[in-house]
Structure formats: structure tokens, C-alpha cells
PDB file of N, CA, C and O in Angstrom:
ATOM      1  N   MET A   1       0.829  -1.199   0.000  1.00  0.00           N
ATOM      2  CA  MET A   1       0.000   0.000   0.000  1.00  0.00           C
ATOM      3  C   MET A   1       0.871   1.260   0.000  1.00  0.00           C
ATOM      4  O   MET A   1       0.461   2.297  -0.520  1.00  0.00           O
ATOM      5  N   LEU A   2       2.056   1.171   0.574  1.00  0.00           N
ATOM      6  CA  LEU A   2       2.919   2.345   0.629  1.00  0.00           C
ATOM      7  C   LEU A   2       3.284   2.844  -0.762  1.00  0.00           C
ATOM      8  O   LEU A   2       3.435   4.047  -0.973  1.00  0.00           O
ATOM      9  N   GLU A   3       3.427   1.918  -1.715  1.00  0.00           N
ATOM     10  CA  GLU A   3       3.746   2.333  -3.085  1.00  0.00           C
ATOM     11  C   GLU A   3       2.610   3.147  -3.687  1.00  0.00           C
ATOM     12  O   GLU A   3       2.848   4.125  -4.395  1.00  0.00           O
ATOM     13  N   VAL A   4       1.372   2.744  -3.406  1.00  0.00           N
ATOM     14  CA  VAL A   4       0.215   3.463  -3.935  1.00  0.00           C
ATOM     15  C   VAL A   4       0.131   4.844  -3.306  1.00  0.00           C
ATOM     16  O   VAL A   4      -0.129   5.829  -3.998  1.00  0.00           O
ATOM     17  N   GLU A   5       0.351   4.923  -1.997  1.00  0.00           N
ATOM     18  CA  GLU A   5       0.322   6.221  -1.317  1.00  0.00           C
ATOM     19  C   GLU A   5       1.424   7.138  -1.848  1.00  0.00           C
ATOM     20  O   GLU A   5       1.204   8.332  -2.051  1.00  0.00           O
ATOM     21  N   ALA A   6       2.601   6.575  -2.067  1.00  0.00           N
ATOM     22  CA  ALA A   6       3.707   7.369  -2.613  1.00  0.00           C
ATOM     23  C   ALA A   6       3.371   7.854  -4.020  1.00  0.00           C
ATOM     24  O   ALA A   6       3.619   9.011  -4.361  1.00  0.00           O
ATOM     25  N   PHE A   7       2.804   6.963  -4.832  1.00  0.00           N
ATOM     26  CA  PHE A   7       2.395   7.350  -6.177  1.00  0.00           C
ATOM     27  C   PHE A   7       1.378   8.485  -6.123  1.00  0.00           C
ATOM     28  O   PHE A   7       1.508   9.468  -6.852  1.00  0.00           O
ATOM     29  N   ALA A   8       0.364   8.358  -5.262  1.00  0.00           N
ATOM     30  CA  ALA A   8      -0.661   9.401  -5.146  1.00  0.00           C
ATOM     31  C   ALA A   8      -0.025  10.732  -4.760  1.00  0.00           C
ATOM     32  O   ALA A   8      -0.387  11.776  -5.302  1.00  0.00           O
ATOM     33  N   GLY A   9       0.908  10.699  -3.838  1.00  0.00           N
ATOM     34  CA  GLY A   9       1.598  11.928  -3.439  1.00  0.00           C
ATOM     35  C   GLY A   9       2.383  12.543  -4.586  1.00  0.00           C
ATOM     36  O   GLY A   9       2.364  13.759  -4.774  1.00  0.00           O
ATOM     37  N   ARG A  10       3.077  11.704  -5.356  1.00  0.00           N
ATOM     38  CA  ARG A  10       3.838  12.207  -6.505  1.00  0.00           C
ATOM     39  C   ARG A  10       2.907  12.783  -7.564  1.00  0.00           C
ATOM     40  O   ARG A  10       3.201  13.823  -8.152  1.00  0.00           O
ATOM     41  N   ALA A  11       1.791  12.115  -7.808  1.00  0.00           N
ATOM     42  CA  ALA A  11       0.847  12.589  -8.822  1.00  0.00           C
ATOM     43  C   ALA A  11       0.262  13.939  -8.420  1.00  0.00           C
ATOM     44  O   ALA A  11       0.145  14.840  -9.252  1.00  0.00           O
ATOM     45  N   VAL A  12      -0.107  14.081  -7.146  1.00  0.00           N
ATOM     46  CA  VAL A  12      -0.639  15.361  -6.657  1.00  0.00           C
ATOM     47  C   VAL A  12       0.430  16.447  -6.787  1.00  0.00           C
ATOM     48  O   VAL A  12       0.135  17.562  -7.218  1.00  0.00           O
ATOM     49  N   ALA A  13       1.661  16.123  -6.416  1.00  0.00           N
ATOM     50  CA  ALA A  13       2.753  17.106  -6.524  1.00  0.00           C
ATOM     51  C   ALA A  13       2.983  17.491  -7.984  1.00  0.00           C
ATOM     52  O   ALA A  13       3.192  18.665  -8.292  1.00  0.00           O
ATOM     53  N   GLU A  14       2.945  16.521  -8.870  1.00  0.00           N
ATOM     54  CA  GLU A  14       3.148  16.777 -10.295  1.00  0.00           C
ATOM     55  C   GLU A  14       2.054  17.686 -10.852  1.00  0.00           C
ATOM     56  O   GLU A  14       2.306  18.513 -11.728  1.00  0.00           O
ATOM     57  N   MET A  15       0.829  17.521 -10.329  1.00  0.00           N
ATOM     58  CA  MET A  15      -0.289  18.346 -10.786  1.00  0.00           C
ATOM     59  C   MET A  15      -0.267  19.731 -10.155  1.00  0.00           C
ATOM     60  O   MET A  15      -1.020  20.615 -10.565  1.00  0.00           O
ATOM     61  N   ALA A  16       0.597  19.923  -9.156  1.00  0.00           N
ATOM     62  CA  ALA A  16       0.782  21.217  -8.496  1.00  0.00           C
ATOM     63  C   ALA A  16      -0.537  21.814  -8.014  1.00  0.00           C
ATOM     64  O   ALA A  16      -0.804  23.000  -8.206  1.00  0.00           O
ATOM     65  N   ASP A  17      -1.361  20.968  -7.381  1.00  0.00           N
ATOM     66  CA  ASP A  17      -2.654  21.422  -6.881  1.00  0.00           C
ATOM     67  C   ASP A  17      -2.861  20.835  -5.489  1.00  0.00           C
ATOM     68  O   ASP A  17      -3.310  19.698  -5.350  1.00  0.00           O
ATOM     69  N   GLN A  18      -2.538  21.603  -4.476  1.00  0.00           N
ATOM     70  CA  GLN A  18      -2.653  21.123  -3.108  1.00  0.00           C
ATOM     71  C   GLN A  18      -4.100  20.866  -2.684  1.00  0.00           C
ATOM     72  O   GLN A  18      -4.337  20.204  -1.674  1.00  0.00           O
ATOM     73  N   ASP A  19      -5.059  21.378  -3.437  1.00  0.00           N
ATOM     74  CA  ASP A  19      -6.454  21.071  -3.137  1.00  0.00           C
ATOM     75  C   ASP A  19      -6.750  19.591  -3.367  1.00  0.00           C
ATOM     76  O   ASP A  19      -7.795  19.093  -2.948  1.00  0.00           O
ATOM     77  N   LEU A  20      -5.843  18.894  -4.026  1.00  0.00           N
ATOM     78  CA  LEU A  20      -6.012  17.465  -4.286  1.00  0.00           C
ATOM     79  C   LEU A  20      -5.293  16.595  -3.257  1.00  0.00           C
ATOM     80  O   LEU A  20      -5.224  15.377  -3.422  1.00  0.00           O
ATOM     81  N   ALA A  21      -4.764  17.196  -2.212  1.00  0.00           N
ATOM     82  CA  ALA A  21      -3.987  16.442  -1.226  1.00  0.00           C
ATOM     83  C   ALA A  21      -4.772  15.292  -0.618  1.00  0.00           C
ATOM     84  O   ALA A  21      -4.183  14.279  -0.243  1.00  0.00           O
ATOM     85  N   TRP A  22      -6.093  15.426  -0.512  1.00  0.00           N
ATOM     86  CA  TRP A  22      -6.931  14.368   0.059  1.00  0.00           C
ATOM     87  C   TRP A  22      -6.838  13.072  -0.732  1.00  0.00           C
ATOM     88  O   TRP A  22      -7.140  12.001  -0.206  1.00  0.00           O
ATOM     89  N   VAL A  23      -6.424  13.159  -1.986  1.00  0.00           N
ATOM     90  CA  VAL A  23      -6.315  11.962  -2.819  1.00  0.00           C
ATOM     91  C   VAL A  23      -5.303  10.986  -2.218  1.00  0.00           C
ATOM     92  O   VAL A  23      -5.476   9.771  -2.315  1.00  0.00           O
ATOM     93  N   GLY A  24      -4.263  11.510  -1.607  1.00  0.00           N
ATOM     94  CA  GLY A  24      -3.226  10.664  -1.028  1.00  0.00           C
ATOM     95  C   GLY A  24      -3.529  10.149   0.358  1.00  0.00           C
ATOM     96  O   GLY A  24      -2.715   9.429   0.936  1.00  0.00           O
ATOM     97  N   ASP A  25      -4.675  10.497   0.908  1.00  0.00           N
ATOM     98  CA  ASP A  25      -5.047  10.027   2.240  1.00  0.00           C
ATOM     99  C   ASP A  25      -5.215   8.510   2.210  1.00  0.00           C
ATOM    100  O   ASP A  25      -5.914   7.989   1.341  1.00  0.00           O
ATOM    101  N   PRO A  26      -4.584   7.788   3.148  1.00  0.00           N
ATOM    102  CA  PRO A  26      -4.686   6.324   3.136  1.00  0.00           C
ATOM    103  C   PRO A  26      -6.126   5.799   3.155  1.00  0.00           C
ATOM    104  O   PRO A  26      -6.418   4.790   2.512  1.00  0.00           O
ATOM    105  N   ALA A  27      -7.017   6.457   3.873  1.00  0.00           N
ATOM    106  CA  ALA A  27      -8.410   5.999   3.915  1.00  0.00           C
ATOM    107  C   ALA A  27      -9.079   6.166   2.552  1.00  0.00           C
ATOM    108  O   ALA A  27      -9.868   5.317   2.137  1.00  0.00           O
ATOM    109  N   THR A  28      -8.768   7.252   1.861  1.00  0.00           N
ATOM    110  CA  THR A  28      -9.324   7.471   0.528  1.00  0.00           C
ATOM    111  C   THR A  28      -8.806   6.415  -0.437  1.00  0.00           C
ATOM    112  O   THR A  28      -9.568   5.843  -1.216  1.00  0.00           O
ATOM    113  N   ILE A  29      -7.520   6.166  -0.378  1.00  0.00           N
ATOM    114  CA  ILE A  29      -6.912   5.164  -1.257  1.00  0.00           C
ATOM    115  C   ILE A  29      -7.529   3.798  -1.015  1.00  0.00           C
ATOM    116  O   ILE A  29      -7.883   3.102  -1.967  1.00  0.00           O
ATOM    117  N   GLU A  30      -7.661   3.407   0.238  1.00  0.00           N
ATOM    118  CA  GLU A  30      -8.235   2.102   0.567  1.00  0.00           C
ATOM    119  C   GLU A  30      -9.676   1.993   0.068  1.00  0.00           C
ATOM    120  O   GLU A  30     -10.070   0.960  -0.474  1.00  0.00           O
ATOM    121  N   ALA A  31     -10.452   3.046   0.250  1.00  0.00           N
ATOM    122  CA  ALA A  31     -11.846   3.030  -0.188  1.00  0.00           C
ATOM    123  C   ALA A  31     -11.943   2.890  -1.705  1.00  0.00           C
ATOM    124  O   ALA A  31     -12.782   2.144  -2.210  1.00  0.00           O
ATOM    125  N   LEU A  32     -11.092   3.602  -2.426  1.00  0.00           N
ATOM    126  CA  LEU A  32     -11.134   3.535  -3.890  1.00  0.00           C
ATOM    127  C   LEU A  32     -10.652   2.187  -4.412  1.00  0.00           C
ATOM    128  O   LEU A  32     -11.206   1.657  -5.375  1.00  0.00           O
ATOM    129  N   LEU A  33      -9.623   1.633  -3.780  1.00  0.00           N
ATOM    130  CA  LEU A  33      -9.148   0.316  -4.209  1.00  0.00           C
ATOM    131  C   LEU A  33     -10.187  -0.768  -3.940  1.00  0.00           C
ATOM    132  O   LEU A  33     -10.355  -1.686  -4.743  1.00  0.00           O
ATOM    133  N   SER A  34     -10.872  -0.665  -2.827  1.00  0.00           N
ATOM    134  CA  SER A  34     -11.927  -1.623  -2.510  1.00  0.00           C
ATOM    135  C   SER A  34     -13.069  -1.520  -3.523  1.00  0.00           C
ATOM    136  O   SER A  34     -13.599  -2.529  -3.985  1.00  0.00           O
ATOM    137  N   LEU A  35     -13.432  -0.289  -3.854  1.00  0.00           N
ATOM    138  CA  LEU A  35     -14.474  -0.086  -4.855  1.00  0.00           C
ATOM    139  C   LEU A  35     -14.044  -0.658  -6.205  1.00  0.00           C
ATOM    140  O   LEU A  35     -14.839  -1.296  -6.895  1.00  0.00           O
ATOM    141  N   ALA A  36     -12.792  -0.428  -6.576  1.00  0.00           N
ATOM    142  CA  ALA A  36     -12.288  -0.951  -7.854  1.00  0.00           C
ATOM    143  C   ALA A  36     -12.378  -2.474  -7.885  1.00  0.00           C
ATOM    144  O   ALA A  36     -12.757  -3.056  -8.901  1.00  0.00           O
ATOM    145  N   ALA A  37     -12.033  -3.111  -6.786  1.00  0.00           N
ATOM    146  CA  ALA A  37     -12.110  -4.574  -6.723  1.00  0.00           C
ATOM    147  C   ALA A  37     -13.555  -5.044  -6.866  1.00  0.00           C
ATOM    148  O   ALA A  37     -13.837  -6.003  -7.584  1.00  0.00           O
ATOM    149  N   ASP A  38     -14.466  -4.360  -6.176  1.00  0.00           N
ATOM    150  CA  ASP A  38     -15.877  -4.736  -6.271  1.00  0.00           C
ATOM    151  C   ASP A  38     -16.381  -4.605  -7.707  1.00  0.00           C
ATOM    152  O   ASP A  38     -17.084  -5.484  -8.205  1.00  0.00           O
ATOM    153  N   ALA A  39     -16.023  -3.512  -8.365  1.00  0.00           N
ATOM    154  CA  ALA A  39     -16.478  -3.304  -9.746  1.00  0.00           C
ATOM    155  C   ALA A  39     -15.846  -4.318 -10.697  1.00  0.00           C
ATOM    156  O   ALA A  39     -16.516  -4.845 -11.586  1.00  0.00           O
ATOM    157  N   ALA A  40     -14.557  -4.588 -10.508  1.00  0.00           N
ATOM    158  CA  ALA A  40     -13.863  -5.530 -11.388  1.00  0.00           C
ATOM    159  C   ALA A  40     -14.440  -6.932 -11.279  1.00  0.00           C
ATOM    160  O   ALA A  40     -14.541  -7.647 -12.276  1.00  0.00           O
ATOM    161  N   HIS A  41     -14.818  -7.321 -10.073  1.00  0.00           N
ATOM    162  CA  HIS A  41     -15.335  -8.676  -9.869  1.00  0.00           C
ATOM    163  C   HIS A  41     -16.856  -8.760 -10.003  1.00  0.00           C
ATOM    164  O   HIS A  41     -17.399  -9.816 -10.326  1.00  0.00           O
ATOM    165  N   GLY A  42     -17.537  -7.640  -9.753  1.00  0.00           N
ATOM    166  CA  GLY A  42     -18.997  -7.653  -9.788  1.00  0.00           C
ATOM    167  C   GLY A  42     -19.585  -7.315 -11.140  1.00  0.00           C
ATOM    168  O   GLY A  42     -20.738  -7.647 -11.417  1.00  0.00           O
ATOM    169  N   VAL A  43     -18.811  -6.661 -11.982  1.00  0.00           N
ATOM    170  CA  VAL A  43     -19.272  -6.305 -13.331  1.00  0.00           C
ATOM    171  C   VAL A  43     -18.279  -6.969 -14.284  1.00  0.00           C
ATOM    172  O   VAL A  43     -18.409  -8.154 -14.589  1.00  0.00           O
ATOM    173  N   VAL A  44     -17.315  -6.230 -14.741  1.00  0.00           N
ATOM    174  CA  VAL A  44     -16.176  -6.746 -15.506  1.00  0.00           C
ATOM    175  C   VAL A  44     -14.982  -5.870 -15.143  1.00  0.00           C
ATOM    176  O   VAL A  44     -15.146  -4.747 -14.666  1.00  0.00           O
ATOM    177  N   ARG A  45     -13.798  -6.386 -15.369  1.00  0.00           N
ATOM    178  CA  ARG A  45     -12.588  -5.673 -14.958  1.00  0.00           C
ATOM    179  C   ARG A  45     -12.538  -4.215 -15.448  1.00  0.00           C
ATOM    180  O   ARG A  45     -12.160  -3.342 -14.666  1.00  0.00           O
ATOM    181  N   PRO A  46     -12.904  -3.912 -16.709  1.00  0.00           N
ATOM    182  CA  PRO A  46     -12.849  -2.516 -17.154  1.00  0.00           C
ATOM    183  C   PRO A  46     -13.796  -1.568 -16.411  1.00  0.00           C
ATOM    184  O   PRO A  46     -13.691  -0.351 -16.568  1.00  0.00           O
ATOM    185  N   ALA A  47     -14.709  -2.102 -15.612  1.00  0.00           N
ATOM    186  CA  ALA A  47     -15.603  -1.234 -14.834  1.00  0.00           C
ATOM    187  C   ALA A  47     -14.873  -0.573 -13.663  1.00  0.00           C
ATOM    188  O   ALA A  47     -15.335   0.443 -13.143  1.00  0.00           O
ATOM    189  N   ALA A  48     -13.756  -1.130 -13.251  1.00  0.00           N
ATOM    190  CA  ALA A  48     -13.030  -0.602 -12.084  1.00  0.00           C
ATOM    191  C   ALA A  48     -12.622   0.864 -12.247  1.00  0.00           C
ATOM    192  O   ALA A  48     -12.906   1.666 -11.357  1.00  0.00           O
ATOM    193  N   PRO A  49     -11.969   1.242 -13.345  1.00  0.00           N
ATOM    194  CA  PRO A  49     -11.593   2.658 -13.450  1.00  0.00           C
ATOM    195  C   PRO A  49     -12.799   3.585 -13.575  1.00  0.00           C
ATOM    196  O   PRO A  49     -12.747   4.732 -13.132  1.00  0.00           O
ATOM    197  N   ILE A  50     -13.868   3.103 -14.165  1.00  0.00           N
ATOM    198  CA  ILE A  50     -15.073   3.934 -14.273  1.00  0.00           C
ATOM    199  C   ILE A  50     -15.655   4.174 -12.888  1.00  0.00           C
ATOM    200  O   ILE A  50     -16.025   5.299 -12.551  1.00  0.00           O
ATOM    201  N   ALA A  51     -15.734   3.123 -12.088  1.00  0.00           N
ATOM    202  CA  ALA A  51     -16.284   3.248 -10.733  1.00  0.00           C
ATOM    203  C   ALA A  51     -15.443   4.211  -9.884  1.00  0.00           C
ATOM    204  O   ALA A  51     -15.982   5.065  -9.180  1.00  0.00           O
ATOM    205  N   THR A  52     -14.126   4.061  -9.962  1.00  0.00           N
ATOM    206  CA  THR A  52     -13.278   4.933  -9.143  1.00  0.00           C
ATOM    207  C   THR A  52     -13.282   6.365  -9.666  1.00  0.00           C
ATOM    208  O   THR A  52     -13.183   7.312  -8.885  1.00  0.00           O
ATOM    209  N   PHE A  53     -13.395   6.523 -10.959  1.00  0.00           N
ATOM    210  CA  PHE A  53     -13.499   7.872 -11.517  1.00  0.00           C
ATOM    211  C   PHE A  53     -14.757   8.563 -11.003  1.00  0.00           C
ATOM    212  O   PHE A  53     -14.710   9.718 -10.581  1.00  0.00           O
ATOM    213  N   LEU A  54     -15.879   7.853 -11.038  1.00  0.00           N
ATOM    214  CA  LEU A  54     -17.135   8.427 -10.544  1.00  0.00           C
ATOM    215  C   LEU A  54     -17.022   8.817  -9.073  1.00  0.00           C
ATOM    216  O   LEU A  54     -17.464   9.897  -8.680  1.00  0.00           O
ATOM    217  N   ALA A  55     -16.438   7.952  -8.268  1.00  0.00           N
ATOM    218  CA  ALA A  55     -16.265   8.260  -6.847  1.00  0.00           C
ATOM    219  C   ALA A  55     -15.348   9.471  -6.677  1.00  0.00           C
ATOM    220  O   ALA A  55     -15.601  10.333  -5.835  1.00  0.00           O
ATOM    221  N   GLY A  56     -14.296   9.532  -7.469  1.00  0.00           N
ATOM    222  CA  GLY A  56     -13.378  10.668  -7.392  1.00  0.00           C
ATOM    223  C   GLY A  56     -14.025  11.980  -7.776  1.00  0.00           C
ATOM    224  O   GLY A  56     -13.780  13.011  -7.149  1.00  0.00           O
ATOM    225  N   VAL A  57     -14.853  11.942  -8.808  1.00  0.00           N
ATOM    226  CA  VAL A  57     -15.571  13.147  -9.217  1.00  0.00           C
ATOM    227  C   VAL A  57     -16.479  13.619  -8.084  1.00  0.00           C
ATOM    228  O   VAL A  57     -16.512  14.806  -7.757  1.00  0.00           O
ATOM    229  N   ALA A  58     -17.214  12.682  -7.492  1.00  0.00           N
ATOM    230  CA  ALA A  58     -18.115  13.048  -6.392  1.00  0.00           C
ATOM    231  C   ALA A  58     -17.330  13.608  -5.213  1.00  0.00           C
ATOM    232  O   ALA A  58     -17.738  14.595  -4.601  1.00  0.00           O
ATOM    233  N   LEU A  59     -16.220  12.983  -4.901  1.00  0.00           N
ATOM    234  CA  LEU A  59     -15.397  13.452  -3.786  1.00  0.00           C
ATOM    235  C   LEU A  59     -14.781  14.803  -4.096  1.00  0.00           C
ATOM    236  O   LEU A  59     -14.727  15.674  -3.228  1.00  0.00           O
ATOM    237  N   GLY A  60     -14.320  14.987  -5.311  1.00  0.00           N
ATOM    238  CA  GLY A  60     -13.740  16.266  -5.708  1.00  0.00           C
ATOM    239  C   GLY A  60     -14.740  17.399  -5.671  1.00  0.00           C
ATOM    240  O   GLY A  60     -14.419  18.505  -5.237  1.00  0.00           O
ATOM    241  N   ARG A  61     -15.936  17.131  -6.121  1.00  0.00           N
ATOM    242  CA  ARG A  61     -16.975  18.164  -6.093  1.00  0.00           C
ATOM    243  C   ARG A  61     -17.298  18.598  -4.674  1.00  0.00           C
ATOM    244  O   ARG A  61     -17.708  19.734  -4.435  1.00  0.00           O
ATOM    245  N   SER A  62     -17.105  17.674  -3.732  1.00  0.00           N
ATOM    246  CA  SER A  62     -17.413  17.998  -2.333  1.00  0.00           C
ATOM    247  C   SER A  62     -16.232  18.634  -1.620  1.00  0.00           C
ATOM    248  O   SER A  62     -16.347  19.018  -0.456  1.00  0.00           O
ATOM    249  N   GLY A  63     -15.107  18.752  -2.295  1.00  0.00           N
ATOM    250  CA  GLY A  63     -13.916  19.299  -1.650  1.00  0.00           C
ATOM    251  C   GLY A  63     -13.202  18.297  -0.767  1.00  0.00           C
ATOM    252  O   GLY A  63     -12.416  18.680   0.099  1.00  0.00           O
ATOM    253  N   GLY A  64     -13.467  17.014  -0.978  1.00  0.00           N
ATOM    254  CA  GLY A  64     -12.794  15.974  -0.209  1.00  0.00           C
ATOM    255  C   GLY A  64     -13.537  15.559   1.046  1.00  0.00           C
ATOM    256  O   GLY A  64     -12.948  14.949   1.938  1.00  0.00           O
ATOM    257  N   ASP A  65     -14.812  15.877   1.131  1.00  0.00           N
ATOM    258  CA  ASP A  65     -15.616  15.527   2.300  1.00  0.00           C
ATOM    259  C   ASP A  65     -15.779  14.009   2.395  1.00  0.00           C
ATOM    260  O   ASP A  65     -16.332  13.397   1.481  1.00  0.00           O
ATOM    261  N   PRO A  66     -15.308  13.389   3.482  1.00  0.00           N
ATOM    262  CA  PRO A  66     -15.417  11.935   3.614  1.00  0.00           C
ATOM    263  C   PRO A  66     -16.853  11.416   3.530  1.00  0.00           C
ATOM    264  O   PRO A  66     -17.083  10.313   3.032  1.00  0.00           O
ATOM    265  N   ALA A  67     -17.809  12.192   4.006  1.00  0.00           N
ATOM    266  CA  ALA A  67     -19.208  11.763   3.928  1.00  0.00           C
ATOM    267  C   ALA A  67     -19.656  11.660   2.470  1.00  0.00           C
ATOM    268  O   ALA A  67     -20.439  10.777   2.122  1.00  0.00           O
ATOM    269  N   ALA A  68     -19.166  12.552   1.627  1.00  0.00           N
ATOM    270  CA  ALA A  68     -19.510  12.499   0.205  1.00  0.00           C
ATOM    271  C   ALA A  68     -18.929  11.244  -0.431  1.00  0.00           C
ATOM    272  O   ALA A  68     -19.562  10.624  -1.285  1.00  0.00           O
ATOM    273  N   LEU A  69     -17.729  10.873  -0.014  1.00  0.00           N
ATOM    274  CA  LEU A  69     -17.138   9.641  -0.547  1.00  0.00           C
ATOM    275  C   LEU A  69     -17.972   8.439  -0.125  1.00  0.00           C
ATOM    276  O   LEU A  69     -18.259   7.567  -0.944  1.00  0.00           O
ATOM    277  N   GLU A  70     -18.356   8.385   1.124  1.00  0.00           N
ATOM    278  CA  GLU A  70     -19.175   7.261   1.603  1.00  0.00           C
ATOM    279  C   GLU A  70     -20.487   7.165   0.830  1.00  0.00           C
ATOM    280  O   GLU A  70     -20.916   6.072   0.460  1.00  0.00           O
ATOM    281  N   ALA A  71     -21.118   8.302   0.590  1.00  0.00           N
ATOM    282  CA  ALA A  71     -22.373   8.310  -0.172  1.00  0.00           C
ATOM    283  C   ALA A  71     -22.145   7.819  -1.597  1.00  0.00           C
ATOM    284  O   ALA A  71     -22.920   7.013  -2.111  1.00  0.00           O
ATOM    285  N   ALA A  72     -21.084   8.305  -2.233  1.00  0.00           N
ATOM    286  CA  ALA A  72     -20.777   7.884  -3.607  1.00  0.00           C
ATOM    287  C   ALA A  72     -20.471   6.395  -3.664  1.00  0.00           C
ATOM    288  O   ALA A  72     -20.919   5.700  -4.576  1.00  0.00           O
ATOM    289  N   LEU A  73     -19.707   5.905  -2.691  1.00  0.00           N
ATOM    290  CA  LEU A  73     -19.378   4.478  -2.667  1.00  0.00           C
ATOM    291  C   LEU A  73     -20.645   3.631  -2.572  1.00  0.00           C
ATOM    292  O   LEU A  73     -20.786   2.631  -3.275  1.00  0.00           O
ATOM    293  N   ALA A  74     -21.558   4.036  -1.705  1.00  0.00           N
ATOM    294  CA  ALA A  74     -22.811   3.287  -1.543  1.00  0.00           C
ATOM    295  C   ALA A  74     -23.630   3.304  -2.830  1.00  0.00           C
ATOM    296  O   ALA A  74     -24.183   2.279  -3.228  1.00  0.00           O
ATOM    297  N   GLN A  75     -23.709   4.460  -3.477  1.00  0.00           N
ATOM    298  CA  GLN A  75     -24.486   4.571  -4.705  1.00  0.00           C
ATOM    299  C   GLN A  75     -23.873   3.718  -5.814  1.00  0.00           C
ATOM    300  O   GLN A  75     -24.586   3.008  -6.523  1.00  0.00           O
ATOM    301  N   ILE A  76     -22.573   3.789  -5.960  1.00  0.00           N
ATOM    302  CA  ILE A  76     -21.909   3.020  -7.027  1.00  0.00           C
ATOM    303  C   ILE A  76     -22.010   1.531  -6.747  1.00  0.00           C
ATOM    304  O   ILE A  76     -22.228   0.742  -7.666  1.00  0.00           O
ATOM    305  N   ARG A  77     -21.854   1.134  -5.483  1.00  0.00           N
ATOM    306  CA  ARG A  77     -21.972  -0.295  -5.147  1.00  0.00           C
ATOM    307  C   ARG A  77     -23.381  -0.818  -5.440  1.00  0.00           C
ATOM    308  O   ARG A  77     -23.540  -1.975  -5.829  1.00  0.00           O
ATOM    309  N   ARG A  78     -24.388   0.012  -5.260  1.00  0.00           N
ATOM    310  CA  ARG A  78     -25.753  -0.422  -5.610  1.00  0.00           C
ATOM    311  C   ARG A  78     -25.849  -0.707  -7.111  1.00  0.00           C
ATOM    312  O   ARG A  78     -26.556  -1.623  -7.531  1.00  0.00           O
ATOM    313  N   ALA A  79     -25.137   0.078  -7.908  1.00  0.00           N
ATOM    314  CA  ALA A  79     -25.143  -0.135  -9.360  1.00  0.00           C
ATOM    315  C   ALA A  79     -24.377  -1.397  -9.740  1.00  0.00           C
ATOM    316  O   ALA A  79     -24.688  -2.045 -10.739  1.00  0.00           O
ATOM    317  N   ILE A  80     -23.388  -1.735  -8.945  1.00  0.00           N
ATOM    318  CA  ILE A  80     -22.597  -2.957  -9.213  1.00  0.00           C
ATOM    319  C   ILE A  80     -23.481  -4.160  -8.954  1.00  0.00           C
ATOM    320  O   ILE A  80     -23.037  -5.297  -9.111  1.00  0.00           O
TER     321      ILE A  80
END
């Protein structure tokens, strides 16, 4: 998991947008990876990036509010 967290930190730094710092939060990473696994196994593997993209958009629109992520995860999982 440390490699993923390091990657997220590098990607945020490369994008030069500190408003995206929440992306590197370990809880956010774990939630998105879990969602990706559910989509990959519950639909088809290519659904994983779509599911995580949707969750990321919802989280980004909320400014990184954890409650918004939880709501998005529940909604997307219902679709899976």
C-alpha cells in the first residue's frame, strides 16, 4: 500500500494542486481500491476505473468531504 500512497503523493505534486492532497489520504486510497475490486469482480474488470473515476468526481466536487465519498461508494456499489 505504501507504493500506492507514494504514487498518489507524486501525482498530486506533479499536478501542483494542493487542493487534491486528500487523494493521497490512506483511507481514501483504501476506499477507492476496494471499490475498484468490487467493480472488477462484480461487473467486468474494465468497470473498475469507471467506478473509481465516478467516486473521485463526487469526492472532488465535495472538496474531499469523507461523507460524500461514503455516499458515492454506496451509490456506485448499488449499481454494481
